[in-house]
Structures are given as C-alpha cells and as structure tokens.
N, C-alpha and C positions, 0 to 999 in steps of 0.2 A: 561409447559412441564417438566416432571421429568428428571433429568440429568442421562445419562448412567453411570454405575459404572465400572470403569476400575482400576485394581490393578497395582502396579509397575511391577510385574512379567509379566502380560499380555501385558503391553506396551513394555517391553523389547523384548518380542517375536515377536512384530509387527514391530520393527525397521528394516529399509532397506535403500538402497542407494537411495539418491535423488540428481540428478545432472543435470545441464543445466543452461540456461540463465534466469534471472529474470528481468522484465521490470517495470519501474516506471516513472510517469510523475511529472515534476515540472514546475512551471511557469518560462517562459524564463527570466524574469526580475532578477532572482537570480544571473544571471552572471554579470549584470551591476548595481546592486542596490546601490552600493557606488560611482560609477563613477560621478554621478551628484553633489557630494559633495566636489570634489577635483579638482585640476588643473593639476596634474601629476600622473604618475604611482607610483612614490615614495611615494607621499602623500597618495595614495590609499593603499599602502602596510602598511604604518604606521597606517592608520585608521582601516584596517582589523585587525592588531595586537592588537589595543586598544580594539576593539570590542570582540576579542577572549578572552581577559583577564577577561571580565565581565561575560562570560558564565560559566555554570557549567563544571566541569572537565569531560573529556572524559574517560569512563571506561578503565582500563588498557588493556583489551583484544581487545579493538576497536581502540587503538592508532596506528597510521600509516595508517589508512584508510581514503579515501577521505570523506569529511564532508557529502556528499550525502548518504554515507553508515552509518556513525557513529552517525548522528544527532538524530535518533529516540531512541538511547540508553542513551543519556546524560541528557535529560530534565525530571526531576521529582520534585514534584509529578505530575501525570497526572490528569487533571481536569475531563476528561471524559474517559470512558472505550472504548475499541474496541473489535473486535471479539475474539481475543486471548490475551487480556491484560485488567486486571481490572484497575479501576481508583485508584489514590493514589500512594503510594511509592512502585510501582511494577516495575518489570524488563521490559525493553523496548522491542519492536517488530518492525522489519522492514518488511513492506509488498511489495511484488512484484507480477507480473503476468507472466506466461510462454509465453504469446504472447503480443506484443505491442498493438494490437487491444483490448485485454481485459483490459489492463491498461487504455487505453482511455475510455472504457466503465465505468470502476469504477470511473474515474475522472468525467465524465459527470454526472453520477448518483448523486455524492455528490455535484456537482454544482447546479443541480436541487433541491436537498434537502435543500441547503443554501437558495435559493430564495423561496422555499415553506415555510420555517420557518421564513422568513423575508419578509412578504408580502408588506411591505412599501418600499422595496428596488427595484428599477427599473431594468429590464434586461439591460445589456450593449448594446450600440449602435454598437460596432464593435467587431470583433473576438479578442480572447486573444491568445497569443503565448505561447506554451508549448514546453519543451524539454522532449522527451522520452529517457531514457537511460537504458542500460542493464548492468548487472554484473553477472559473473559466480557464481554459488552456487554448492557446492559439499560436501556431508557428508554421512557417513554410519549410522549416528544416526538420521535418518528421519522417520517421520510417514506420511503415505499416507491415508488420510481419504476417498479416492474414491475407494479403493480396499481392499480385504481381510476382516478380521473380523470387522475392524473399519467401513467399508462401511455399515455394518448392521444398524448403528446408523445415517444414512444419514440425516434423518429429523431433528435430533438434531443439527448436524453440519451446516445445511443450513437454519435454522430458520432466517426469515427476520428481526426480531426485538429483539429476546431473545438470547443473547450471552453467557448466564450463563454456558451452557454445554461446549462450546468451551473454555471459560476462565478457568473452572475447569480442563479440559483436559490439557491445556497448563501448569497449575501449576504442575500437576502430571507429565507431560512430562519433565519439567525442573529437577524434582527430579530424573529422570532416564537418565539425560544428553542428552536429545533429543535437536537437534540443529535446525531442520526445520520441519514445518508441511505443507504438501501439501493438499489443499482442493479445492473443486469446487467453482467457482465464482457464486454467486446467482444473480449477476447483468448482467452477460453476458449470453444472451439466447442461445449461442452456447455451453454452458456448458464447457467452457475452465477452466483451473485451476489457482489458485493463490498459492503463497508461503508465509508462515509466518516464518521469520528468527528469531529464538530466541537467537542465539549466533553469535557474530561477527566472530567466528572461522569458520563458514560455508561459508564465502565468499572466493572464490578461486581467486578473483582478488581484489587488493587493491583500485581500482578505476574503474569508468565506462569504458567499452570497446567499446561500440557502442552508437551512438546517432541519433535521428531522430527529425526533426522539425514538429510540428503539430500546426494547427490553429483551435480553437474551438469556435464556435458561439452558444450561448445559447439564446433562446427566449421563448415566451409563446407557440409557435407552436411546439417546439422541439429543436434539436441541430444538427449542422453540424460539422464534424471533417474532416480536409483535411491534409494529409501528403504531404510534398514537394517532398521527394525523399526516396525510390521509391514511385512514385505517387500512392495515394490511398485515398479513401474517405469513410466515414461512416455517414449515416443519422439516426438519432434517432427520432422516432415519439412519441410525448407526447400528449395523448388524454385529460386527466384531472387529477388533483391532487385528491387523495382520502383524507379522513380525516386524515389518518396517511401516510404522503408522503413516508415513508420507504417501504410501501407495493406496490409502483408503479411497474408495469411491464415494463421493458425497451424493446421496439420493435425497432430493428435496422437492416439496410441492408448496405452491402458494395457496 
C-alpha cells in the first residue's frame, strides 16, 4: 500500500483539541515485583533505587511523571516498531485507549499473538491479574485520524499488518509539534478509539487517576476478561489462527 502524502502545512491545518482519559493495562505483578526479594519496606526502597540507577535516563520533558507514563519514552533503541513508532533510535510513544474495554481488547489480542507465534508455549492454567489505569490527556496539538481530511486515508491508518503509513505520519507530525494522534482501534470490533501520545507534555495528570482490576484467561478456545468493580465481563471467541495471526478477527461480547 502506498503511503498518503501529507505536507507540514496540511497537518498544521488539521490540528485540533484532543482531551479526555486514556486507559492502559499492565500486569498486576508490577506492583510487587521486588517484594519477594526483600524483608522490609526500607530494603525494597533501596533495591528500587539501585535498579533505577541502572536504567536509561528519563527524557527531561517526562521527569516528574509516574513511571507508568514515562517508561515508553526512556528505553531506546527499540528492537521492533509499532503502529506510530519505527524501530531503532526513534522517539517513544505511549499508547492508550479511550475506554478500558478497548484497552482490554488490545491486550487480549497481543496475548493471542504471543501464543500464536510461540506454538511450543502452553496456554496458562489460571487467569492473570491486570491493572487498568487511566490518565488525563489534553492538547490543542492533536491529530484525529477518524474525522476530517485525515479520515479519507482510513485504510492506510487501519492496515492490520503494514504500519509504514502511520509511522511516516508520526514522524511528520512530530515536525509540526503534534503531541497526540487519535486513531481507530483495529482490534476492537466496536470501533472505539486509541490515543498515541507522542509527547509527555500532553499528559494532564502526573500519575494514574483511576484504576480497575481485571482477570484475563487465555485458552485455545478464546479468552474471558472479568472486571472486579464495577462488575463487567468480556468474552472473546477465537475460531482458528490464520497463517498470519495478526489478521485474526476479534469477536467479543460483553
């Protein structure tokens, strides 16, 4: 697929306000990952400080943010590309979803992808615990790929396997100081939107403001995702893996 051609002036004319919560999932073990190695909270604090000294520096514009927000911007080079970030020594991108259910769907898809690409790895016997967290995002330097002139290139922005058009758009967007790109989720069949945060300055909160607990079970028959409070559940049906698992259609019901 040939990439759409957008000039800097054209992207500047498409910039608009993007504001609202962004949701992301992390495995719940991130909270207690070092507790099993220590005997006291003081020891854990020392261990966390030692580990922090071995990590790459946080970019200046991201300092003061919770690590759940700053982490995607500090580790380079990136071994693999993502929809709006090329591999290599490129600038980081924080991905979130406008709804927690969409964030769950994205997570379930990539868990399926992991097992599809690792056929020797057995499915887990028990559910995994995840924390969904939200943070406010607000910027007048946003691009919305779901509306206006940018929506005319919908097929390029939502390609299931070829991210080149999105990556080139993101590079051009950075040159015009764009901070957030809003785009349709291709994994969520309800066509909800995701947010690609290109700059830490777009976060209106320095740390997560809301959290939810989810349990997700993956198996050869599909997946079940259950939220503790407020109570909710999503069932994902998985018929069969195609030759390229990234082409799978996610069928799910609440």
